[in-house]
DRENLUM-172916 format. One record per residue (C-alpha): residue number from 1; residue in one letter; y negated, x, z. Coordinates in steps of 0.001 Angstrom, whole numbers, plus 524288, in hexadecimal, padded with zeros to 5 digits. Layout:
! residues N
SITE:NUM:a:Y:X:Z
...
! end
This chain:
! residues 591
SITE:1:m:80000:80000:80000
SITE:2:g:7F28B:80559:7FC8E
SITE:3:k:7E6E6:8058C:80552
SITE:4:k:7E01E:7F8D9:8072B
SITE:5:a:7D3D2:7F886:7FEE0
SITE:6:e:7C762:7F9A2:806B0
SITE:7:a:7BCE9:7EF75:80516
SITE:8:p:7AFFA:7F408:7FF76
SITE:9:g:7A975:7F1B2:80C7A
SITE:10:q:7B367:7FA2C:81392
SITE:11:i:7B1D0:8055C:809A2
SITE:12:s:7A305:804E6:80ADD
SITE:13:a:7A3B7:80568:819BA
SITE:14:r:7AD2A:810F2:81947
SITE:15:l:7A45C:818AB:80FF7
SITE:16:l:79876:81643:8186A
SITE:17:d:7A05C:81B38:82419
SITE:18:e:7A3F3:827CA:81D17
SITE:19:v:795E7:82A1E:81896
SITE:20:e:79162:828A0:8269A
SITE:21:q:79B94:832B1:82B0C
SITE:22:l:79722:83C5E:8208C
SITE:23:r:78909:83A5B:8246E
SITE:24:t:78C72:83D4D:832AD
SITE:25:s:79407:849BD:82ED9
SITE:26:l:788CE:84E68:8265C
SITE:27:e:77EF8:84C82:8313F
SITE:28:s:787B4:85430:83AA0
SITE:29:a:78901:85F58:830D1
SITE:30:l:77A5C:85F9A:82EA9
SITE:31:e:777EA:86046:83D49
SITE:32:e:7817C:86B8D:83EE8
SITE:33:n:77B82:872B7:83368
SITE:34:g:76DF9:87106:83934
SITE:35:r:77287:87690:84630
SITE:36:l:77870:88281:83F95
SITE:37:m:76BF9:884D3:837E5
SITE:38:e:7640F:883E4:84473
SITE:39:d:76D0A:88E1A:84AFB
SITE:40:r:76BF8:896B4:83EEA
SITE:41:d:75D2E:895FF:83F00
SITE:42:r:75CC3:89910:84D7B
SITE:43:l:765A9:8A51D:84BBE
SITE:44:s:75DF6:8A92B:83FD5
SITE:45:r:7516F:8A925:847AB
SITE:46:r:75817:8B0D5:8529F
SITE:47:v:75D75:8BAE3:8490D
SITE:48:t:75037:8BC42:842D0
SITE:49:q:749EE:8BE5A:8500F
SITE:50:l:7542F:8C874:853F8
SITE:51:s:752E6:8CF78:846FC
SITE:52:q:74455:8D04E:848B9
SITE:53:d:745F5:8D58E:85664
SITE:54:l:7500A:8DFB1:851F7
SITE:55:q:747B7:8E432:8469A
SITE:56:a:73C31:8E57D:84F55
SITE:57:a:7443D:8EDA7:858AB
SITE:58:r:748BC:8F705:84DF4
SITE:59:s:73B8D:8F907:847DA
SITE:60:a:73188:90260:84DE6
SITE:61:p:72D9A:8FC57:85A93
SITE:62:p:71F9D:8FA47:85D2F
SITE:63:p:71A15:90378:86744
SITE:64:a:718A8:8F930:8718E
SITE:65:p:72648:8F430:874D8
SITE:66:p:730AB:8FDC2:878F1
SITE:67:p:73D68:8FE3C:87159
SITE:68:l:74867:8F582:875B7
SITE:69:p:752E4:8FB79:87DB3
SITE:70:p:75F41:8FE3A:87636
SITE:71:a:7669A:8F424:87DF6
SITE:72:q:75D22:8E943:87A71
SITE:73:q:75CE5:8ED5B:86C61
SITE:74:g:76BCE:8EC9C:86B8E
SITE:75:q:76B96:8DF52:871E5
SITE:76:a:761F8:8DA5C:867B4
SITE:77:e:76A1A:8DFA2:85CB5
SITE:78:e:77615:8D927:8627C
SITE:79:e:76F06:8CC00:86373
SITE:80:l:76A84:8CD82:85576
SITE:81:r:77856:8D03C:85103
SITE:82:v:77D9B:8C455:85833
SITE:83:a:772C4:8BBFF:852A8
SITE:84:f:775F7:8C0AE:84506
SITE:85:e:78435:8BD63:84749
SITE:86:e:780B1:8AFAB:84C52
SITE:87:l:777B4:8AE01:840CF
SITE:88:q:7828A:8B1E4:837A9
SITE:89:v:78BFC:8A867:83E34
SITE:90:l:78209:89D62:83DB3
SITE:91:t:77F51:8A0AA:82F87
SITE:92:e:78DB9:89FCD:82C86
SITE:93:e:78ED4:892F6:83416
SITE:94:l:7830F:88DDA:82CFD
SITE:95:e:78901:89195:82005
SITE:96:v:795B5:88ADF:823FB
SITE:97:a:78E27:87EEB:8289A
SITE:98:n:78644:87EB1:81BFF
SITE:99:s:792D5:8800F:8144F
SITE:100:s:798F2:874DC:81C13
SITE:101:l:78CAC:86CD4:81A91
SITE:102:q:78CA4:86F0E:80BFC
SITE:103:q:79AF9:86B65:80B69
SITE:104:a:79863:85F37:813B1
SITE:105:n:78CFA:85BA0:80B03
SITE:106:h:79594:85D69:7FF14
SITE:107:e:7A045:85517:80523
SITE:108:l:79653:84B1B:80966
SITE:109:d:790CC:84A73:7FBB3
SITE:110:g:79E75:84877:7F672
SITE:111:r:7A1A9:83DFD:80032
SITE:112:v:7948C:83744:7FE49
SITE:113:e:796D8:8378D:7EFBF
SITE:114:e:7A48A:831E2:7F1BA
SITE:115:r:79F78:827A0:7FB05
SITE:116:t:7947A:82443:7F1BD
SITE:117:r:79E7D:82256:7E6FD
SITE:118:q:7A6C2:819D5:7EFF3
SITE:119:i:79ADF:811DF:7F413
SITE:120:q:7979F:80FEA:7E5C4
SITE:121:e:7A573:80B51:7E356
SITE:122:i:7A47E:80226:7EF0F
SITE:123:n:797A1:7FCD6:7EA04
SITE:124:d:79DD1:7FA9F:7DCD7
SITE:125:t:7A943:7F3DB:7E377
SITE:126:l:7A021:7EBAB:7EBB2
SITE:127:r:7983A:7E843:7DFA5
SITE:128:a:7A4B4:7E464:7D874
SITE:129:t:7A93E:7DCBF:7E46C
SITE:130:e:79C34:7D5C0:7E532
SITE:131:d:79D24:7D27E:7D6CF
SITE:132:s:7AAF9:7CD91:7D907
SITE:133:l:7A696:7C57C:7E4A5
SITE:134:r:79B76:7BFCA:7DCAE
SITE:135:t:7A4FB:7BCA6:7D1C4
SITE:136:i:7AE10:7B629:7DB82
SITE:137:a:7A293:7AEEE:7E19A
SITE:138:d:79EE1:7A9F8:7D42B
SITE:139:l:7ACCF:7A5AD:7D175
SITE:140:v:7AEF7:79D5B:7DD9E
SITE:141:p:7AB8A:78ED7:7DC18
SITE:142:d:7A2DA:78EF2:7E83D
SITE:143:l:7943D:7916F:7E88A
SITE:144:l:7926E:79E25:7F03C
SITE:145:w:7861A:7A459:7F559
SITE:146:r:78123:7AE21:7FF63
SITE:147:s:7755C:7ADD0:8084C
SITE:148:d:76F13:7B80F:810C2
SITE:149:a:76EC1:7B722:81F90
SITE:150:t:762DE:7AE2E:81EED
SITE:151:g:7699A:7A4A7:815CF
SITE:152:h:76291:7A814:8092D
SITE:153:a:76C19:7A7B4:7FDC7
SITE:154:n:76CD0:7B477:7F5FA
SITE:155:w:77907:7B2F6:7EDA0
SITE:156:f:78017:7A7F2:7E670
SITE:157:n:78C60:7A83E:7DE5E
SITE:158:q:78C18:7A44F:7D01B
SITE:159:r:7928D:79755:7D336
SITE:160:w:7862A:7934D:7DA99
SITE:161:c:77DC8:79636:7CED4
SITE:162:d:78703:78F92:7C54E
SITE:163:y:787FF:7835B:7CDAB
SITE:164:t:7797C:78188:7D068
SITE:165:g:77467:78708:7C375
SITE:166:w:76B2E:79013:7CAE9
SITE:167:d:76AE9:79EF5:7CACF
SITE:168:e:76D32:7A6DE:7D71F
SITE:169:e:75ED8:7A9B7:7D964
SITE:170:e:75BB7:79B2A:7D9DE
SITE:171:l:76639:7992D:7E41B
SITE:172:k:7625D:7A461:7ED2A
SITE:173:e:75AD4:7A2CF:7F9CC
SITE:174:e:75A2F:793F2:7FBEE
SITE:175:g:75B26:79015:7ED9C
SITE:176:w:7692D:78B99:7EEFC
SITE:177:a:764B4:78096:7F81D
SITE:178:n:75DE3:77A17:7EC9C
SITE:179:a:76B53:77731:7E6DB
SITE:180:l:76F17:76EED:7F2A8
SITE:181:h:76E53:76025:7F21D
SITE:182:p:7614C:75B73:7F7B5
SITE:183:l:76865:75320:801BE
SITE:184:d:77084:75ED0:80655
SITE:185:r:76650:76996:805C3
SITE:186:a:75F83:767F1:812DF
SITE:187:s:76BE6:76661:81AF8
SITE:188:s:772B6:771B3:8140E
SITE:189:l:7675B:77B21:81602
SITE:190:a:76622:77713:8243C
SITE:191:a:774A2:779AF:82678
SITE:192:w:77359:786D5:81F58
SITE:193:a:767F7:78ADD:82805
SITE:194:q:76F78:786D1:83428
SITE:195:a:77B76:78EB8:83006
SITE:196:m:7733A:79AE3:82D79
SITE:197:a:76C5B:79995:83A90
SITE:198:a:7793B:7982D:841D2
SITE:199:g:780D0:7A1C3:8394F
SITE:200:t:78BA7:797BF:83778
SITE:201:v:79340:7931E:82BB0
SITE:202:y:78BDD:789C8:822B7
SITE:203:q:7939B:77E9E:81CA6
SITE:204:e:78DC5:772AC:81606
SITE:205:q:7906C:76931:80AFA
SITE:206:h:78583:76669:8015B
SITE:207:r:782EF:763CC:7F314
SITE:208:i:77EA2:76E51:7E960
SITE:209:r:7787D:76B55:7DC37
SITE:210:d:77F31:770D2:7D023
SITE:211:a:778F4:7754D:7C364
SITE:212:q:77977:7675B:7BDEC
SITE:213:g:77242:761BA:7C9A6
SITE:214:d:77E28:75B49:7CFD9
SITE:215:y:7819C:75D58:7DE19
SITE:216:r:78EF5:760F5:7E34D
SITE:217:w:793B0:7621D:7F14C
SITE:218:f:7967B:76FC7:7F699
SITE:219:l:79BD7:7750E:80362
SITE:220:i:79337:78095:80769
SITE:221:r:797DF:78AAF:8113B
SITE:222:a:79095:7970A:8152F
SITE:223:e:79460:7A1B5:81ED9
SITE:224:p:78CB9:7AD8C:823C1
SITE:225:m:790D0:7BBD0:82184
SITE:226:r:78E72:7C424:82DA1
SITE:227:d:78E43:7D2A9:83084
SITE:228:a:795D7:7D95B:83B5C
SITE:229:n:78B86:7D524:84535
SITE:230:g:78C4E:7C6E9:84118
SITE:231:t:77F43:7C6DF:83A1D
SITE:232:i:77EDC:7BDD6:82E56
SITE:233:l:77CFF:7C5A4:821DA
SITE:234:a:77EA1:7BAFC:817AA
SITE:235:w:783EA:7AD53:81515
SITE:236:f:78E54:7AA11:80B18
SITE:237:a:78FD4:79C09:80689
SITE:238:a:79887:79420:7FD78
SITE:239:a:796E5:7865F:7F7FE
SITE:240:t:7A3A2:77F74:7F446
SITE:241:d:7A324:773E8:7EAF8
SITE:242:m:7A8BC:7682A:7F23A
SITE:243:h:7A2AC:75D4F:7EA1B
SITE:244:e:7AF9C:75709:7E64D
SITE:245:q:7B4A9:757C7:7F439
SITE:246:r:7A7F1:75252:7F9AA
SITE:247:t:7A705:74728:7EFF1
SITE:248:a:7B581:74444:7F1CB
SITE:249:m:7B38B:74427:80084
SITE:250:e:7A7CA:73B22:7FF59
SITE:251:a:7AF91:73244:7F645
SITE:252:l:7BAB1:73257:8001C
SITE:253:q:7B149:72F0A:80B22
SITE:254:r:7ABA0:723D9:80331
SITE:255:s:7B95D:71F47:80016
SITE:256:e:7BD13:72003:80E72
SITE:257:l:7B0BB:71882:811EF
SITE:258:r:7B3EC:70DF5:80802
SITE:259:f:7C1FC:70DC4:80CCB
SITE:260:r:7BDA9:70CAC:81B03
SITE:261:t:7B3EE:7020B:8176F
SITE:262:l:7BEAC:6FAE2:81027
SITE:263:i:7C82D:6FC96:81B6B
SITE:264:e:7BE64:6F7F6:82590
SITE:265:g:7BADA:6EC55:81D09
SITE:266:m:7C8DE:6E7BF:81B8B
SITE:267:p:7CDB0:6DC7E:823F1
SITE:268:q:7DA92:6E39A:825D1
SITE:269:l:7DD50:6ED18:830DA
SITE:270:v:7DF4E:6FA7E:82A9E
SITE:271:w:7E6B3:70607:8306B
SITE:272:r:7ECBC:71356:82D7C
SITE:273:a:7F972:71864:8332C
SITE:274:v:803AB:72342:832DF
SITE:275:d:81142:72561:83846
SITE:276:s:8172F:717DE:839BD
SITE:277:g:80B62:71011:83DDC
SITE:278:q:80332:71A50:844CC
SITE:279:w:7F571:7159D:841B5
SITE:280:t:7EB14:71FEC:83F36
SITE:281:w:7DF8F:716CC:83C8D
SITE:282:s:7DBE0:70872:83CDF
SITE:283:s:7D049:701A6:836A4
SITE:284:p:7C505:6FB91:83E55
SITE:285:q:7CAA6:6EE2F:83B23
SITE:286:w:7D672:6F162:8439B
SITE:287:s:7CDE5:6F471:84F57
SITE:288:a:7C555:6E889:84CFD
SITE:289:f:7D11A:6DF73:84BF1
SITE:290:t:7D9D5:6E4BD:856BE
SITE:291:g:7CFD7:6EAD4:85FDD
SITE:292:q:7D7BF:6F77D:85F8C
SITE:293:s:7D057:70408:85C75
SITE:294:e:7D3E8:70C65:850C5
SITE:295:k:7D83A:71768:859CE
SITE:296:a:7E0DE:70E5B:861CF
SITE:297:s:7E78B:7094F:85573
SITE:298:r:7EC48:716D6:85177
SITE:299:s:7FA7B:71AE0:85241
SITE:300:l:801B7:70E8D:856D0
SITE:301:g:7F647:708E2:85E4A
SITE:302:w:7F4BE:6FE2A:85407
SITE:303:l:80192:6F828:858B3
SITE:304:e:7FAB8:6F378:86505
SITE:305:m:7F30F:6E9CE:85CB0
SITE:306:l:7FF71:6E3D5:856DB
SITE:307:h:80646:6D86C:85D31
SITE:308:p:81105:6DDB6:8661D
SITE:309:d:81B33:6D631:85E6F
SITE:310:d:816F6:6DCCB:851A9
SITE:311:r:81696:6EB13:855E9
SITE:312:d:824F6:6EE5D:853E1
SITE:313:h:82485:6E782:846C6
SITE:314:a:818BB:6EFC9:842D7
SITE:315:m:81F49:6FCB0:84672
SITE:316:a:82BAA:6F894:83F38
SITE:317:a:82345:6F5ED:83333
SITE:318:w:81D9E:703B9:8342E
SITE:319:t:82B5A:7094C:834BE
SITE:320:r:82F0D:701E3:82865
SITE:321:a:8228A:70648:821C5
SITE:322:q:826D2:7147F:82260
SITE:323:q:8320E:71135:8192C
SITE:324:t:82C06:7067B:810E7
SITE:325:g:81E92:70CA3:80EF5
SITE:326:s:81739:7002F:81291
SITE:327:l:813A2:6F972:81F38
SITE:328:e:812E3:6EAE2:821CE
SITE:329:i:8113F:6E4D8:82F43
SITE:330:e:80F29:6D6BF:83332
SITE:331:g:809C2:6D677:840F4
SITE:332:r:7FF82:6D161:84A35
SITE:333:i:7F398:6D977:84DF3
SITE:334:f:7EAFA:6D6AD:8599F
SITE:335:n:7DD52:6D181:856F4
SITE:336:a:7D3D4:6D59A:86196
SITE:337:q:7C9D3:6CB1C:85E5C
SITE:338:d:7D320:6BF7A:85E5C
SITE:339:r:7DBE2:6C558:868E8
SITE:340:r:7E80B:6C1D1:86122
SITE:341:y:7F16C:6C7A3:85748
SITE:342:r:7EFC4:6C524:848C7
SITE:343:h:7F9E6:6C6ED:83E16
SITE:344:f:7F7F7:6D2E2:83561
SITE:345:r:7FF06:6D849:82983
SITE:346:t:7FEFD:6E72C:829E5
SITE:347:r:801E8:6EF4E:81DE6
SITE:348:g:801B0:6FDFF:81BF2
SITE:349:v:80422:707AA:810F4
SITE:350:p:806A4:7165B:81172
SITE:351:v:7FCD0:7204F:80C71
SITE:352:r:80394:72BBA:805C5
SITE:353:s:7FF22:738FE:800E4
SITE:354:s:80097:73DE3:7F307
SITE:355:e:80DB7:74378:7F75A
SITE:356:s:811CB:735D4:7FC1D
SITE:357:s:811E7:739EE:80A4A
SITE:358:l:80D90:72F7A:813F3
SITE:359:l:7FFDC:731A9:81923
SITE:360:e:7FD10:72521:82099
SITE:361:w:7FDAD:71649:82031
SITE:362:l:7F280:70D14:81CFD
SITE:363:g:7F37A:6FECF:82093
SITE:364:t:7ECA0:6F202:82346
SITE:365:s:7EF0D:6E6B9:82C6D
SITE:366:t:7EAEF:6D99D:826C5
SITE:367:d:7E831:6CDB7:82F32
SITE:368:v:7F181:6C2FD:82A89
SITE:369:d:7F089:6BA8C:8369B
SITE:370:d:7E981:6AFA9:82F4E
SITE:371:i:7F3C6:6B04D:82494
SITE:372:v:7FEAC:6AF79:82EA7
SITE:373:q:7F808:6A3CC:83502
SITE:374:l:7F61D:69D7E:827B4
SITE:375:q:80448:69FEB:8244E
SITE:376:a:80861:69956:830EE
SITE:377:h:7FF2B:68E21:82E03
SITE:378:q:80479:68DA2:82039
SITE:379:e:8122C:68C5B:82564
SITE:380:v:80DA6:680DE:82D8C
SITE:381:l:806E8:67B01:821C3
SITE:382:v:812D3:67D03:8193E
SITE:383:g:81B15:6764B:82388
SITE:384:e:81156:66B42:82457
SITE:385:l:810CF:66A6B:81581
SITE:386:q:81F84:669C0:814A7
SITE:387:h:81FD4:65F4C:81F17
SITE:388:r:814F3:657CF:81859
SITE:389:t:81B88:6592E:80B33
SITE:390:r:82805:653A1:810A9
SITE:391:n:82064:64879:816B3
SITE:392:l:818ED:6464F:80A14
SITE:393:m:82568:645F4:80233
SITE:394:a:82AFB:63C4D:80BCE
SITE:395:v:81EB1:633F2:80A9E
SITE:396:v:81F07:634D9:7FBB5
SITE:397:q:82D50:6314F:7FBBA
SITE:398:s:82AD4:625D6:804BA
SITE:399:v:81ED7:62126:7FD11
SITE:400:t:82627:6226D:7F03B
SITE:401:a:831B4:61AC7:7F54E
SITE:402:r:82923:61043:7FB35
SITE:403:t:820B3:60F73:7EEFE
SITE:404:l:82C99:60E83:7E669
SITE:405:k:831FA:603AB:7EF03
SITE:406:g:8255D:5FBE2:7EE3F
SITE:407:s:822D3:5FDBB:7DFAE
SITE:408:h:82635:5F31D:7D5FF
SITE:409:s:82508:5FBE4:7CA12
SITE:410:l:824DB:60A1A:7C64F
SITE:411:d:81664:60980:7C2E9
SITE:412:h:81379:6037F:7D00C
SITE:413:f:81B5E:60E35:7D6B6
SITE:414:a:81452:618D4:7CF26
SITE:415:q:806F8:6137F:7D2CB
SITE:416:c:80A2B:611C7:7E10A
SITE:417:i:810EA:61ED1:7E2D6
SITE:418:r:805C9:625B6:7DBD7
SITE:419:d:7FBBB:61FAC:7E4F8
SITE:420:r:8037C:62306:7F115
SITE:421:l:8061D:630E5:7ECC6
SITE:422:d:7F798:63252:7E9E4
SITE:423:a:7F4DF:62E13:7F7C4
SITE:424:l:7FE3E:63865:7FCDF
SITE:425:a:7F7CA:64271:7F424
SITE:426:r:7EA70:63F28:7F9B7
SITE:427:v:7EFC9:640EB:80756
SITE:428:q:7F55B:64E27:803BC
SITE:429:g:7E836:651BC:7FE1D
SITE:430:l:7E1C7:64E86:80B0A
SITE:431:l:7EBDB:6566F:8126F
SITE:432:s:7EA2F:66216:8096A
SITE:433:r:7DB6C:661ED:80AE9
SITE:434:r:7DBF9:663D1:81982
SITE:435:k:7D43B:66FC4:81E1A
SITE:436:g:7D684:67799:82A4B
SITE:437:g:7E1BD:66EDD:82E9E
SITE:438:l:7D951:66299:82F58
SITE:439:r:7E0F9:655E4:82EC0
SITE:440:v:7DECF:64ADE:8250A
SITE:441:t:7D59E:6409F:82AA9
SITE:442:f:7D766:631FE:82949
SITE:443:d:7CA21:62F6B:822EA
SITE:444:a:7CCF0:639CD:8188E
SITE:445:l:7DA52:63417:815E7
SITE:446:l:7D4E0:62638:814D1
SITE:447:r:7C9D0:62A2A:80BB5
SITE:448:e:7D2E4:6324D:80346
SITE:449:e:7DBFC:626B7:8015F
SITE:450:l:7D17D:61C65:7FF1D
SITE:451:s:7C9DC:62559:7F5EA
SITE:452:a:7D5C2:6258B:7ED1E
SITE:453:h:7D40C:616EE:7EB0D
SITE:454:v:7C5A0:61371:7ECD4
SITE:455:p:7B901:61B53:7EC6D
SITE:456:l:7B358:61F43:7F9AB
SITE:457:d:7A6B0:6263B:7FD3D
SITE:458:a:7A53B:631EE:80632
SITE:459:d:7A502:62925:8122D
SITE:460:g:7B188:6223D:80E2B
SITE:461:r:7AB17:61588:809C5
SITE:462:g:7AE53:60E2F:7FD55
SITE:463:e:7AA26:6019D:7F6CA
SITE:464:h:7B50F:5FA1C:7FD77
SITE:465:v:7B91A:60402:807EB
SITE:466:t:7B3F5:606A7:815A0
SITE:467:l:7B990:611B5:81DEA
SITE:468:t:7B5F8:612AA:82C46
SITE:469:g:7BB20:61C77:83630
SITE:470:p:7B982:629FA:83C10
SITE:471:a:7BB5D:635D1:83353
SITE:472:g:7C46C:6410F:8360D
SITE:473:i:7CFFD:63A58:83C89
SITE:474:s:7DB0C:643CB:839B3
SITE:475:l:7E8B9:63F9D:8360D
SITE:476:k:7F596:64635:83861
SITE:477:s:7FB0E:64C59:82BFB
SITE:478:a:80770:6444D:82D66
SITE:479:t:7FF31:637F9:82E01
SITE:480:v:7F6FF:63A33:821E4
SITE:481:q:800C5:63775:816FC
SITE:482:t:80610:62AA9:81C69
SITE:483:l:7F8A0:625DA:8206C
SITE:484:a:7F345:62980:81306
SITE:485:l:7FDEE:6218D:80C66
SITE:486:a:7FA6E:615DD:814EE
SITE:487:l:7EC04:6170A:81161
SITE:488:h:7EFD4:618AA:80321
SITE:489:e:7F7CD:60C1D:80359
SITE:490:l:7ECC5:604B9:809F8
SITE:491:a:7E2BA:609E5:8003C
SITE:492:t:7EB6C:60763:7F477
SITE:493:n:7EE25:5F957:7F888
SITE:494:a:7DFB1:5F731:7FB41
SITE:495:v:7DC2E:5FC31:7EDB6
SITE:496:k:7E6C3:5F474:7E6DA
SITE:497:y:7E762:5E7D7:7EE97
SITE:498:g:7DDBF:5E841:7F9EF
SITE:499:a:7CF7A:5EA07:7FD5E
SITE:500:l:7CCE7:5F4FC:7F396
SITE:501:s:7D23D:5ECEE:7E84C
SITE:502:q:7C848:5E1DA:7E961
SITE:503:p:7B974:5E1E4:7E843
SITE:504:a:7B756:5DAF2:7F535
SITE:505:g:7C146:5E31C:7FCA8
SITE:506:r:7BDB3:5EC96:807A8
SITE:507:l:7C58B:5F734:80E5F
SITE:508:e:7C202:5FBB6:81C06
SITE:509:v:7C92F:606D4:82294
SITE:510:r:7C5E6:60A0C:830AF
SITE:511:w:7CC26:6144A:8395C
SITE:512:d:7CA05:61A72:84696
SITE:513:i:7D0F2:621B8:85176
SITE:514:r:7D77E:61AC0:85CB8
SITE:515:r:7DD31:62092:86925
SITE:516:p:7E70B:61749:86F24
SITE:517:a:7EBC1:62186:878D0
SITE:518:p:7E72B:62E81:87E24
SITE:519:g:7E9A1:6397D:87458
SITE:520:e:7ED15:62FED:8698A
SITE:521:c:7E46D:62DED:85DA1
SITE:522:r:7E72E:623E0:8532F
SITE:523:l:7E08C:620EE:84658
SITE:524:f:7DE3F:6127C:84424
SITE:525:v:7DBDA:60E46:835F9
SITE:526:d:7D78D:60092:83232
SITE:527:w:7D90A:5FD74:8239C
SITE:528:r:7D2F2:5F051:82039
SITE:529:e:7D127:5EA02:812EA
SITE:530:r:7C82B:5DE37:810D9
SITE:531:g:7C486:5D53C:8059E
SITE:532:v:7D1E7:5D53A:7FF39
SITE:533:s:7D614:5C8FE:7F7F5
SITE:534:e:7E332:5C539:7F240
SITE:535:l:7EAF9:5CABB:7FD9F
SITE:536:p:7F9CB:5C8BF:7FCFA
SITE:537:a:7FF26:5BD25:80457
SITE:538:p:8059B:5BF91:81158
SITE:539:g:813C9:5C39F:80F57
SITE:540:a:8119C:5C73C:80112
SITE:541:e:81629:5D470:7FC03
SITE:542:p:80B4A:5DE65:7FE03
SITE:543:k:80449:5E3B1:7F226
SITE:544:g:807BD:5F1AA:7EECA
SITE:545:g:81547:5F0D0:7F437
SITE:546:g:811D1:5F1C9:802C0
SITE:547:y:813BE:6009F:803F5
SITE:548:g:806AA:602D3:80A88
SITE:549:r:808F7:5F887:814DC
SITE:550:e:81684:5FDB8:8176F
SITE:551:l:810EB:60B7F:818D4
SITE:552:i:806C3:606E5:82295
SITE:553:e:80F29:5FDEA:82A97
SITE:554:r:81B90:60608:82AB8
SITE:555:a:81974:61443:8267C
SITE:556:l:80D36:61723:82E92
SITE:557:p:812F0:6122D:83B5F
SITE:558:y:81FA1:6193B:838A2
SITE:559:q:81A5F:6264C:833E7
SITE:560:l:80D75:62730:83B43
SITE:561:n:81030:61E92:84702
SITE:562:a:80483:6169B:8428E
SITE:563:q:800F2:608BB:84618
SITE:564:t:7FDA0:600F4:839F4
SITE:565:s:7FA7D:5F331:83593
SITE:566:y:7F98C:5ED6F:827FC
SITE:567:a:7F4F2:5DF81:8250B
SITE:568:v:7F01F:5D80A:8194E
SITE:569:e:7E51C:5CFBA:81EA2
SITE:570:t:7DD56:5C4FF:817E7
SITE:571:d:7D3D4:5CE55:8111F
SITE:572:g:7DBD7:5DAAB:81009
SITE:573:v:7E4EA:5E4DB:81604
SITE:574:h:7E2C5:5E937:82403
SITE:575:c:7EA30:5F572:82845
SITE:576:t:7E95B:5FDA1:8349B
SITE:577:i:7EF5A:60AF2:83754
SITE:578:d:7EFCC:61140:844B8
SITE:579:v:7F50B:61F37:84436
SITE:580:r:7F4A4:62AAA:84D70
SITE:581:v:7EC01:63660:84A2F
SITE:582:p:7EA39:643BE:850BA
SITE:583:s:7E293:641DC:85D40
SITE:584:e:7DB39:64EB0:85C48
SITE:585:d:7D59B:64A7B:84F21
SITE:586:s:7D1F1:63C96:852B3
SITE:587:e:7C393:63FFF:852C7
SITE:588:g:7C47C:6447E:844AA
SITE:589:g:7C671:650BE:83CB6
SITE:590:g:7D14D:656D9:844C2
SITE:591:r:7DC29:65F80:84030
! end
């Protein structure tokens, strides 16, 4: 394995270290050389002085001073010799030092030249590295830039210029801020100033205008570069295009808002669940209906709002749902406002990932209590309809048989049976028009039947008819058909043979409520015809076959326990009917 390549910064630091060591060695050599030169100069001066003294001693002495003693003269010569020897040694040392200094200078020149070459190579490498980094910075899709310690931008990559359509000089200093969206500019600059003051990371989202004038969302992040002491030297920043992510997120938020608005506007109770009925969320409708908070409904808390008899059924439905992939529960949920349980139909479907793995369940609970009540009421109505149909068929069968018995020809039978069936049809029409369970009233039944034969006004009066009695006396449903047939027979005979068949004839019908005993209410009807001529003789066969009279005198007492009377008086028919009616409705309009 080769040596690990040194980084340009490491090489530069090592070369500076070596230059500093050479500088220190050179200074030491210069100091030593200076000391040797000082010693040489000192010895040179001493030798010069001794030489002068010795020469003076050898030359003719002046008359004044006496000659030196031989001993002193020898001592001086010896000192001079020693000095010369020291001078020679120092001269040799100085020559050696100068030679060493010259060699050191030569080596230093060589090393400086080598280091200069290496520094040049490092500079070239750094310049190539910087060019490479700039090329890389221009290749990345982000917008990159650098600012000094005070936040003034001094470099931008080419992507910045290409995106905005501006050159680098226009972007420097604070020029880049002009590319920000006007609505984002103030807040972004304030956050940038705060980050610089605190020396913390800057991260914001704002819109930057492109060369075409359109704005796109970017995520901007800037971090400081510090020296060894922690002092900020520069800021480096990058802007990453996140327009698609931002717009997609905003679209998702709008979709979630619409979905939440839709969910909260639904009448159903909406929920989310995982793991066999473990709820993770319930809609506000659930809390409003049950009084249970959304937090309390989580996990299996929602079961507390189900009727105790329905809880095991609900959990069994969840177990089946794991295999079938759908959930259906019929159960009762507590209503906090009404303080009672209401029937609900709960349905849920699984939400799966693109790999078909189960993520969660979404479901709704729909209030079907009114439907359940209506179904129960419908069953009652169907039963009543079946009972009434059987009764009606029995009545039709009886009327047909009695009409056939009393008819003297087929045409007579057809006419009579048609009229009687029409009367039954009118009664059924009255029964079908009942609203809210209201019963058929006697005055409505009487007017309906008479209006089929003679014209009546809104108050029930006609040219030959007078009706007098309280309105709204309700009749039992079982009473209506038979009583209607009796009224039909009376009206038909009056039209054909009685008061309504003659110009001078008059029909008066009066009715009221009588109470012969406590808790007993009876309807008393008085049917009286006047002004009728050509009445049949006593004992003669009645006109029309006598079916109506037979119905009144025999069928009403038998079927309705009624008290009736029927008489042909001197000026017309006089009939009375006394039949029991519901006591609670005797004052009119009851159910």
